[in-house]
VOBA-1610 file (N, C-alpha, C; in pm, whole numbers, padded with zeros to 5 digits, always signed):
BEGIN
Met-02208+01619+02947Met-02306+01511+02958Met-02404+01520+02841Thr-02430+01408+02777Thr-02526+01405+02667Thr-02627+01295+02692Ile-02735+01296+02616Ile-02837+01193+02629Ile-02795+01073+02546Ser-02762+00961+02612Ser-02725+00839+02543Ser-02849+00757+02515Ser-02832+00649+02437Ser-02946+00562+02408Ser-02997+00497+02536Thr-02906+00469+02630Thr-02947+00410+02757Thr-03032+00509+02836Thr-02986+00633+02839Thr-03060+00737+02909Thr-03198+00755+02850Met-03207+00751+02717Met-03335+00771+02651Met-03435+00664+02686Asp-03385+00544+02724Asp-03474+00435+02761Asp-03533+00453+02900Gln-03473+00542+02979Gln-03522+00567+03113Gln-03635+00670+03108Ala-03700+00688+03221Ala-03816+00777+03227Ala-03774+00923+03210Leu-03827+00985+03106Leu-03804+01127+03084Leu-03907+01206+03165Pro-03878+01331+03193Pro-03978+01413+03262Pro-04101+01431+03175Arg-04216+01433+03235Arg-04340+01454+03162Arg-04383+01600+03165His-04321+01676+03253His-04352+01819+03263His-04226+01892+03308Val-04180+01984+03226Val-04061+02064+03256Val-04101+02210+03272Gly-04054+02273+03376Gly-04075+02416+03396Gly-03942+02488+03390Ile-03938+02603+03325Ile-03812+02677+03311Ile-03829+02823+03351Ile-03743+02867+03443Ile-03732+03009+03475Ile-03628+03066+03380Met-03674+03144+03283Met-03588+03191+03174Met-03515+03318+03218Asp-03407+03302+03290Asp-03336+03416+03348Asp-03208+03445+03270Gly-03172+03572+03265Gly-03044+03611+03206Gly-03051+03689+03077Asn-03171+03719+03030Asn-03183+03794+02904Asn-03116+03930+02911Gly-03144+04004+03019Gly-03089+04138+03033Gly-02938+04137+03043Arg-02883+04047+03124Arg-02737+04039+03139Arg-02671+03997+03008Trp-02737+03908+02934Trp-02683+03865+02805Trp-02671+03985+02712Ala-02774+04068+02708Ala-02773+04186+02621Ala-02665+04285+02664Glu-02653+04306+02794Glu-02553+04401+02844Glu-02412+04357+02809Arg-02388+04226+02810Arg-02256+04175+02772Arg-02228+04197+02623Gln-02335+04210+02545Gln-02320+04237+02402Gln-02320+04387+02373Gly-02332+04468+02478Gly-02338+04612+02460Gly-02471+04658+02403Lys-02576+04581+02427Lys-02709+04610+02372Lys-02806+04645+02486Pro-02917+04711+02453Pro-03020+04737+02555Pro-03083+04606+02602Arg-03139+04605+02722Arg-03192+04483+02782Arg-03299+04418+02696Val-03382+04499+02629Val-03489+04442+02547Val-03434+04356+02434Trp-03312+04384+02390Trp-03249+04301+02287Trp-03232+04158+02337Gly-03197+04146+02463Gly-03182+04013+02522Gly-03314+03938+02526His-03422+04009+02555His-03554+03945+02556His-03591+03896+02416Lys-03558+03976+02316Lys-03587+03935+02178Lys-03507+03811+02139Lys-03380+03807+02178Lys-03299+03688+02149Lys-03347+03569+02230Gly-03407+03595+02344Gly-03461+03486+02425Gly-03573+03413+02356Val-03642+03480+02264Val-03749+03415+02188Val-03693+03300+02105Asp-03571+03315+02054Asp-03508+03207+01978Asp-03487+03084+02067Ala-03448+03110+02192Ala-03429+02999+02287Ala-03561+02931+02318Val-03669+03008+02322Val-03802+02949+02343Val-03835+02854+02229Arg-03809+02898+02107Arg-03837+02812+01991Arg-03759+02682+02000Arg-03632+02692+02040Arg-03549+02572+02051Arg-03603+02479+02159Ala-03643+02535+02272Ala-03695+02453+02383Ala-03823+02382+02343Val-03912+02453+02274Val-04038+02392+02229Val-04009+02279+02132Ser-03920+02302+02037Ser-03885+02199+01939Ser-03823+02078+02008Phe-03736+02102+02107Phe-03670+01993+02179Phe-03774+01906+02250Cys-03867+01970+02320Cys-03970+01894+02392Cys-04059+01815+02297Arg-04088+01872+02182Arg-04169+01801+02083Arg-04096+01676+02034Arg-03968+01688+02009Arg-03891+01573+01959Arg-03882+01462+02063Leu-03877+01498+02191Leu-03866+01398+02297Leu-04003+01354+02350Asn-04109+01408+02290Asn-04246+01373+02332Asn-04270+01404+02480Ile-04214+01513+02527Ile-04243+01561+02662Ile-04379+01629+02657Pro-04476+01585+02735Pro-04613+01636+02721Pro-04633+01784+02753Ser-04563+01834+02857Ser-04589+01972+02902Ser-04459+02048+02926Leu-04458+02173+02881Leu-04347+02264+02904Leu-04406+02395+02956Thr-04356+02442+03070Thr-04404+02568+03127Thr-04288+02666+03136Leu-04308+02783+03077Leu-04204+02886+03072Leu-04247+03007+03154Phe-04158+03053+03242Phe-04186+03170+03325Phe-04146+03294+03246Ala-04245+03358+03183Ala-04218+03470+03093Ala-04220+03604+03165Phe-04314+03620+03259Phe-04331+03750+03325Phe-04397+03726+03459Ser-04325+03759+03565Ser-04379+03735+03699Ser-04461+03854+03746Ser-04541+03832+03848Ser-04621+03941+03905Ser-04531+04047+03967Glu-04406+04013+03997Glu-04312+04110+04051Glu-04241+04190+03942Asn-04247+04144+03818Asn-04176+04212+03709Asn-04232+04349+03674Trp-04352+04380+03724Trp-04407+04514+03701Trp-04320+04621+03766Arg-04234+04581+03860Arg-04148+04677+03930Arg-04029+04719+03845Arg-04008+04654+03733Arg-03895+04689+03646Arg-03919+04827+03583Pro-03813+04886+03523Pro-03829+05016+03458Pro-03946+05016+03360Glu-04020+05126+03357Glu-04142+05133+03277Glu-04116+05104+03129Asp-04004+05152+03075Asp-03977+05129+02934Asp-03951+04982+02905Glu-03888+04911+03001Glu-03864+04768+02981Glu-03994+04690+02986Val-04082+04725+03081Val-04212+04657+03090Val-04292+04680+02963Ser-04292+04804+02915Ser-04365+04836+02792Ser-04312+04756+02674Ser-04179+04745+02665Ser-04117+04668+02556Ser-04152+04521+02566Leu-04158+04469+02688Leu-04195+04329+02708Leu-04338+04302+02665Met-04429+04394+02695Met-04568+04378+02653Met-04580+04379+02501Glu-04506+04470+02436Glu-04506+04477+02290Glu-04449+04349+02231Leu-04341+04298+02293Leu-04280+04175+02244Leu-04374+04057+02260Phe-04444+04052+02372Phe-04540+03945+02397Phe-04647+03944+02288Met-04700+04061+02256Met-04801+04073+02152Met-04746+04030+02016Phe-04625+04075+01985Phe-04563+04043+01857Phe-04540+03893+01842Val-04487+03831+01947Val-04457+03688+01942Val-04585+03606+01929Leu-04689+03646+02001Leu-04817+03577+01990Leu-04866+03576+01846Gln-04863+03692+01783Gln-04912+03705+01647Gln-04825+03629+01548Lys-04694+03631+01570Lys-04601+03570+01475Lys-04593+03419+01488Glu-04598+03368+01611Glu-04567+03227+01635Glu-04690+03136+01639Ile-04807+03192+01660Ile-04923+03107+01689Ile-04958+03013+01574Lys-04943+03057+01450Lys-04978+02971+01337Lys-04885+02850+01330Leu-04756+02871+01355Leu-04661+02760+01353Leu-04687+02665+01469Leu-04716+02719+01586Leu-04749+02634+01700Leu-04871+02548+01668His-04970+02610+01608His-05092+02537+01572His-05062+02429+01469Lys-04981+02461+01371Lys-04943+02364+01268Lys-04873+02244+01329Asn-04793+02269+01432Asn-04718+02162+01498Asn-04795+02095+01612Gln-04925+02121+01618Gln-05014+02058+01717Gln-04979+02094+01861Val-04920+02212+01880Val-04890+02260+02015Val-05012+02331+02072Arg-05048+02295+02193Arg-05160+02362+02262Arg-05103+02470+02353Leu-05144+02594+02332Leu-05093+02706+02409Leu-05187+02742+02523Lys-05129+02755+02642Lys-05204+02799+02760Lys-05126+02913+02826Ile-05194+03022+02854Ile-05132+03133+02927Ile-05185+03127+03070Ile-05096+03111+03166Ile-05138+03100+03306Ile-05094+03225+03382Gly-05179+03271+03472Gly-05149+03389+03550Gly-05271+03480+03557Asp-05255+03591+03625Asp-05362+03690+03638Asp-05357+03782+03517Leu-05440+03754+03418Leu-05436+03828+03292Leu-05511+03961+03299Ser-05578+03987+03408Ser-05662+04107+03417Ser-05582+04237+03409Arg-05454+04232+03439Arg-05374+04354+03436Arg-05324+04388+03296Phe-05335+04295+03204Phe-05291+04320+03067Phe-05394+04405+02993Ser-05350+04468+02884Ser-05441+04549+02804Ser-05551+04462+02745Thr-05664+04524+02714Thr-05775+04451+02653Thr-05732+04386+02522Lys-05650+04457+02446Lys-05603+04405+02318Lys-05520+04279+02337Leu-05429+04281+02436Leu-05345+04164+02461Leu-05429+04049+02515Gln-05525+04077+02602Gln-05612+03971+02653Gln-05689+03905+02539Leu-05732+03984+02441Leu-05804+03930+02327Leu-05715+03840+02244Lys-05589+03882+02221Lys-05496+03800+02143Lys-05466+03669+02215Ile-05455+03675+02346Ile-05432+03554+02424Ile-05549+03458+02409Ala-05670+03510+02422Ala-05790+03427+02409Ala-05799+03365+02270Glu-05766+03441+02168Glu-05769+03389+02031Glu-05667+03278+02011Ala-05546+03298+02065Ala-05440+03198+02050Ala-05476+03069+02123Glu-05530+03082+02243Glu-05569+02964+02319Glu-05684+02891+02250Ser-05778+02965+02198Ser-05893+02904+02130Ser-05849+02830+02005Leu-05758+02891+01928Leu-05710+02829+01805Leu-05643+02695+01831Thr-05567+02685+01939Thr-05486+02566+01966Thr-05549+02471+02067Ala-05668+02502+02115Ala-05730+02426+02224Ala-05746+02278+02193Gly-05770+02244+02068Gly-05793+02104+02032Gly-05668+02028+01993Asn-05553+02092+01998Asn-05429+02026+01958Asn-05388+01919+02059Thr-05323+01816+02010Thr-05294+01699+02093Thr-05145+01675+02115Gly-05061+01769+02072Gly-04917+01754+02093Gly-04874+01816+02224Leu-04758+01878+02223Leu-04704+01945+02341Leu-04800+02052+02393Thr-04817+02057+02525Thr-04887+02169+02587Thr-04782+02269+02633Leu-04786+02388+02576Leu-04693+02494+02611Leu-04765+02594+02701Asn-04724+02596+02827Asn-04780+02691+02924Asn-04685+02810+02936Val-04737+02928+02918Val-04657+03049+02935Val-04711+03123+03058Ala-04627+03134+03160Ala-04667+03201+03284Ala-04644+03350+03269Ala-04753+03427+03268Ala-04745+03571+03247Ala-04825+03643+03355Asn-04763+03740+03420Asn-04819+03800+03542Asn-04860+03690+03638Tyr-04767+03597+03656Tyr-04792+03478+03738Tyr-04706+03484+03864Gly-04761+03434+03972Gly-04687+03413+04095Gly-04742+03290+04165Gly-04655+03211+04222Gly-04700+03089+04289Gly-04793+03117+04405Arg-04768+03224+04480Arg-04856+03259+04591Arg-04993+03302+04539Trp-04994+03379+04431Trp-05122+03417+04369Trp-05200+03293+04328Asp-05131+03196+04272Asp-05195+03074+04223Asp-05268+03002+04337Ile-05200+02987+04449Ile-05260+02921+04565Ile-05374+03006+04621Ala-05354+03137+04625Ala-05458+03226+04678Ala-05584+03225+04593Gln-05568+03224+04460Gln-05687+03225+04375Gln-05765+03094+04387Ala-05692+02984+04410Ala-05760+02856+04432Ala-05838+02859+04563Ala-05776+02915+04667Ala-05843+02925+04797Ala-05965+03017+04789Gln-05952+03125+04714Gln-06065+03218+04698Gln-06184+03151+04630Glu-06156+03070+04529Glu-06264+03001+04458Glu-06337+02905+04552Leu-06261+02833+04634Leu-06324+02742+04730Leu-06402+02821+04835Ala-06348+02936+04877Ala-06418+03019+04975Ala-06551+03069+04920Arg-06553+03103+04792Arg-06678+03146+04730Arg-06782+03034+04730Gln-06735+02912+04706Gln-06827+02798+04706Gln-06882+02772+04847Val-06797+02789+04947Val-06843+02773+05085Val-06946+02881+05118Ala-06917+03004+05078Ala-07009+03115+05105Ala-07143+03095+05035Ala-07139+03032+04917Ala-07262+03008+04842Ala-07339+02888+04893Gly-07279+02813+04984Gly-07346+02696+05040Gly-07336+02571+04956Thr-07251+02574+04853Thr-07235+02457+04765Thr-07119+02368+04808Leu-07046+02408+04911Leu-06931+02332+04958Leu-06919+02349+05108Gln-06890+02238+05178Gln-06864+02242+05321Gln-06715+02264+05345Ala-06682+02353+05437Ala-06542+02383+05464Ala-06464+02257+05503Asp-06530+02167+05576Asp-06463+02044+05620Asp-06430+01951+05503Asp-06491+01975+05389Asp-06465+01890+05272Asp-06343+01936+05193Ile-06286+02050+05231Ile-06168+02100+05159Ile-06045+02024+05206Asp-05980+01959+05112Asp-05856+01888+05142Asp-05754+01921+05034Glu-05638+01858+05044Glu-05530+01886+04949Glu-05572+01857+04805Lys-05643+01747+04786Lys-05684+01708+04651Lys-05780+01810+04590Leu-05874+01859+04671Leu-05971+01956+04621Leu-05902+02089+04589Leu-05813+02132+04677Leu-05740+02256+04650Leu-05657+02243+04523Ala-05592+02128+04507Ala-05508+02105+04388Ala-05589+02114+04260Ser-05716+02077+04266Ser-05800+02079+04146Ser-05832+02220+04099His-05797+02320+04179His-05821+02459+04140His-05691+02535+04115Ile-05579+02466+04126Ile-05448+02525+04096Ile-05427+02522+03945Gln-05354+02621+03893Gln-05325+02626+03751Gln-05259+02496+03704Met-05297+02448+03587Met-05242+02328+03522Met-05276+02200+03597His-05385+02200+03673His-05423+02082+03749His-05456+01963+03660Asp-05485+01990+03532Asp-05522+01884+03440Asp-05403+01832+03359Gln-05283+01873+03397Gln-05162+01832+03326Gln-05074+01746+03415Pro-04970+01682+03358Pro-04881+01600+03441Pro-04816+01682+03552Glu-04787+01616+03662Glu-04716+01682+03772Glu-04582+01736+03721Leu-04540+01849+03776Leu-04410+01905+03739Leu-04300+01810+03784Asp-04216+01768+03691Asp-04106+01677+03723Asp-03973+01748+03740Leu-03948+01845+03654Leu-03817+01910+03650Leu-03834+02061+03637Met-03771+02135+03728Met-03768+02280+03718Met-03624+02324+03693Ile-03604+02400+03587Ile-03472+02450+03550Ile-03472+02601+03565Arg-03366+02654+03624Arg-03348+02800+03624Arg-03215+02831+03557Thr-03220+02913+03454Thr-03098+02958+03388Thr-03049+03086+03456Gly-02928+03126+03423Gly-02877+03256+03468Gly-02795+03256+03595Gly-02782+03142+03663Gly-02691+03132+03775Gly-02748+03153+03914Asp-02865+03214+03925Asp-02923+03235+04058Asp-02985+03106+04111Ile-02979+03089+04243Ile-03028+02966+04306Ile-03150+02999+04390Arg-03262+03018+04324Arg-03391+03043+04389Arg-03500+03019+04286Ile-03624+03000+04333Ile-03732+02969+04240Ile-03825+03088+04216Ser-03804+03198+04287Ser-03869+03326+04256Ser-04021+03316+04241Asn-04085+03247+04334Asn-04232+03244+04337Asn-04292+03175+04214Phe-04220+03079+04158Phe-04265+03009+04038Phe-04316+02870+04074Leu-04441+02842+04043Leu-04500+02708+04059Leu-04474+02650+04198Leu-04505+02727+04302Leu-04477+02682+04438Leu-04549+02553+04473Trp-04676+02543+04436Trp-04753+02421+04465Trp-04705+02307+04376Gln-04691+02334+04249Gln-04660+02229+04152Gln-04520+02171+04171Ala-04431+02246+04232Ala-04291+02203+04244Ala-04265+02118+04368Ala-04370+02075+04437Ala-04353+02003+04564Ala-04256+01886+04554Tyr-04263+01809+04446Tyr-04176+01692+04431Tyr-04089+01702+04306Ala-04078+01821+04250Ala-03998+01839+04129Ala-03849+01835+04161Glu-03772+01789+04065Glu-03627+01800+04074Glu-03589+01942+04030Leu-03497+02004+04103Leu-03455+02141+04075Leu-03315+02141+04016Leu-03297+02222+03913Leu-03167+02230+03848Leu-03136+02377+03819Phe-03025+02425+03874Phe-02984+02564+03854Phe-02857+02565+03770Ile-02860+02636+03659Ile-02746+02637+03568Ile-02703+02781+03540Asp-02575+02798+03505Asp-02520+02931+03482Asp-02555+02987+03344Thr-02590+02901+03250Thr-02621+02945+03114Thr-02727+03054+03114Leu-02702+03163+03044Leu-02801+03268+03029Leu-02905+03222+02927Trp-03030+03263+02945Trp-03138+03208+02864Trp-03116+03216+02713Pro-03068+03327+02656Pro-03049+03328+02510Pro-02950+03223+02460Asp-02864+03172+02549Asp-02767+03068+02511Asp-02818+02927+02538Phe-02941+02915+02585Phe-02998+02784+02617Phe-03031+02712+02487Asp-02952+02609+02455Asp-02971+02537+02329Asp-02999+02389+02355Asp-03003+02311+02248Asp-03037+02169+02261Asp-02938+02095+02350Gln-02810+02129+02342Gln-02711+02059+02423Gln-02731+02088+02571Val-02759+02213+02604Val-02783+02249+02744Val-02909+02178+02795Phe-03012+02175+02712Phe-03136+02108+02751Phe-03112+01957+02767Ala-03035+01900+02676Ala-03004+01757+02685Ala-02928+01725+02813Asp-02835+01812+02850Asp-02761+01792+02975Asp-02856+01797+03096Ala-02953+01887+03090Ala-03050+01898+03200Ala-03135+01772+03210Ile-03177+01720+03096Ile-03257+01597+03097Ile-03174+01480+03148Ala-03048+01474+03105Ala-02960+01366+03151Ala-02940+01373+03302Ser-02928+01494+03356Ser-02915+01510+03500Ser-03041+01460+03570Phe-03155+01491+03512Phe-03283+01449+03571Phe-03293+01297+03578Val-03266+01229+03468Val-03287+01084+03467Val-03182+01010+03550Ser-03074+01078+03585Ser-02971+01013+03668Ser-03005+01020+03817Arg-03105+01098+03852Arg-03141+01115+03993Arg-03240+01008+04040Glu-03231+00974+04166Glu-03325+00880+04226Glu-03434+00960+04297Arg-03555+00951+04245Arg-03668+01025+04302Arg-03739+00934+04401Arg-03742+00974+04528Arg-03791+00884+04633Arg-03930+00917+04684Phe-03978+01039+04667Phe-04113+01078+04710Phe-04141+01037+04855Gly-04043+01055+04942Gly-04061+01025+05084Gly-04021+00884+05123Cys-03999+00797+05026Cys-03959+00659+05055Cys-03806+00652+05065Thr-03756+00535+05104Thr-03612+00514+05104Thr-03569+00468+04966Gly-03439+00477+04939Gly-03388+00430+04812Gly-03415+00282+04792Ala-03403+00203+04900Ala-03427+00060+04890Ala-03572+00031+04852Gln-03665+00107+04911Gln-03807+00087+04878Gln-03834+00116+04731Ile-03774+00223+04681Ile-03795+00260+04541Ile-03741+00152+04449Arg-03622+00097+04483Arg-03563-00008+04399Arg-03647-00135+04403Glu-03701-00168+04519Glu-03788-00286+04530Glu-03914-00268+04447Leu-03972-00148+04452Leu-04092-00120+04374Leu-04062-00128+04225Ala-03947-00075+04185Ala-03909-00080+04043Ala-03891-00223+03997Ala-03827-00305+04081Ala-03804-00445+04045Ala-03936-00520+04034Ala-04029-00493+04127Ala-04159-00559+04124Ala-04237-00519+04000Thr-04224-00393+03960Thr-04293-00344+03840Thr-04242-00415+03716Val-04109-00432+03708Val-04049-00501+03594Val-04093-00646+03589Gln-04092-00713+03706Gln-04130-00854+03712Gln-04278-00872+03678Gly-04360-00774+03721Gly-04503-00784+03695Gly-04536-00768+03550
//
């Protein structure tokens, strides 16, 4: 499946999230250590960013390191932290040149002071950019995201600046990560597993889910194009019937 001119005329996703799975298995198949797969995965990140920029997709969120990944072997975690630092330093100037706005989402308090400083510098440098927003989820978990939003509202209630009865879905959503960006439209998981692994639990409420066997280092433009084509071929109903959606679409065109 490829993106045809007809497909391109249809609504593309405005926010894509990707669980970048399969780096370790890819490396093992090459007879290499797992960290080699993570390094090759950086090339796939570059391709994904470039692809989204070309299609004018406003937001891309990549699951780089989950709050559960600390359980991995110590040497692998250490290598991942070093790689994160290296990539930040190497890639940030090009991202800035290409008007990409970088946001790191997650609980950053567990990272080293040096890494936290580099993250702050990278975000500050690109804060005014108006192109693609690239969100990198690091030490992130969907449950943590919801909990931190609830904690912030609880603090406001305790301080007397907010009434508990005033807390609703909209207010809670305003404290969830990426609340100022488009709703998540498409979540892709590479590597063959069929689960979302605590990624963007709140944001994925109405997202289309796509699970593919491709390992992350092999994720290229063609694979991404196939994913987009799958997305635009689906009928998104948001609780309505298919007939209601078609009537609404027809009325929009006529209007």
